[in-house]
C-alpha positions as CSV (number, residue, x, y, z in Angstrom):
1,M,-148.1,56.6,-101.6
2,K,-150.6,53.8,-102.0
3,K,-152.3,54.7,-98.7
4,S,-152.9,58.2,-99.9
5,F,-154.5,56.8,-103.1
6,I,-156.8,54.6,-101.1
7,F,-157.7,57.4,-98.7
8,T,-158.5,59.7,-101.6
9,Y,-160.6,57.0,-103.3
10,F,-162.7,56.4,-100.2
11,L,-163.1,60.2,-99.6
12,L,-164.3,60.5,-103.2
13,L,-166.8,57.7,-102.6
14,L,-168.0,59.4,-99.4
15,L,-168.4,62.8,-101.2
16,T,-170.3,61.1,-104.0
17,V,-172.7,59.5,-101.7
18,S,-173.3,62.7,-99.8
19,T,-173.9,64.5,-103.1
20,A,-176.5,61.9,-104.0
21,L,-178.2,62.2,-100.6
22,I,-178.4,66.0,-100.9
23,A,-179.7,65.8,-104.5
24,S,-182.4,63.3,-103.6
25,S,-183.6,65.2,-100.5
26,G,-186.4,67.0,-102.4
27,T,-186.5,70.5,-103.6
28,I,-183.3,72.0,-104.9
29,S,-182.7,75.6,-103.7
30,K,-179.8,77.8,-104.6
31,G,-178.1,76.8,-101.4
32,F,-178.3,73.2,-102.3
33,V,-176.9,74.0,-105.8
34,F,-174.0,75.8,-104.2
35,L,-173.3,72.9,-101.8
36,I,-173.4,70.3,-104.5
37,M,-171.1,72.4,-106.7
38,G,-168.7,72.9,-103.8
39,I,-168.6,69.2,-103.2
40,S,-168.1,68.6,-106.9
41,A,-165.2,71.1,-106.9
42,I,-163.5,69.3,-104.0
43,K,-163.9,66.0,-105.9
44,F,-162.5,67.6,-109.1
45,L,-159.5,69.0,-107.2
46,L,-158.8,65.7,-105.4
47,V,-158.8,63.8,-108.7
48,A,-156.6,66.5,-110.5
49,F,-154.0,66.8,-107.7
50,Q,-153.9,63.2,-106.6
51,F,-154.5,61.0,-109.6
52,M,-153.4,63.3,-112.4
53,E,-150.4,64.4,-110.4
54,L,-151.0,68.1,-110.8
55,K,-149.3,68.6,-107.5
56,K,-146.0,68.2,-109.3
57,A,-146.9,70.6,-112.1
58,N,-145.9,74.2,-112.5
59,S,-147.6,76.8,-110.3
60,F,-149.2,78.4,-113.4
61,W,-151.2,75.3,-114.2
62,K,-152.3,74.9,-110.6
63,V,-153.5,78.5,-110.3
64,S,-155.2,78.5,-113.7
65,L,-157.1,75.3,-113.0
66,I,-158.3,76.6,-109.6
67,L,-159.3,80.0,-111.1
68,T,-161.1,78.4,-114.0
69,L,-163.0,76.0,-111.7
70,G,-164.0,78.9,-109.5
71,L,-165.3,80.9,-112.4
72,L,-167.2,77.9,-113.7
73,I,-168.9,77.3,-110.4
74,I,-169.8,81.0,-110.0
75,L,-171.3,81.1,-113.5
76,I,-173.4,77.9,-112.9
77,V,-174.6,79.0,-109.4
78,C,-175.5,82.5,-110.7
79,L,-177.4,81.1,-113.7
80,K,-179.5,78.7,-111.6
């Protein structure tokens, strides 16, 4: 169990650094916004399922969280 926490932590660090590199690359187009939001969604789901132990929750909460996150990302990307 501890190894999975450490692996998740380093994966989150790697995704954060990659997001920072993408954001500092210059002009931000709609594709870059979609990529950054996708990486952010992955990070959010990693934290929710691994550290908040959502993986042990009822299926309703899992599905509602994923659908809400997807709707939020679609709204942000479309409004950019």
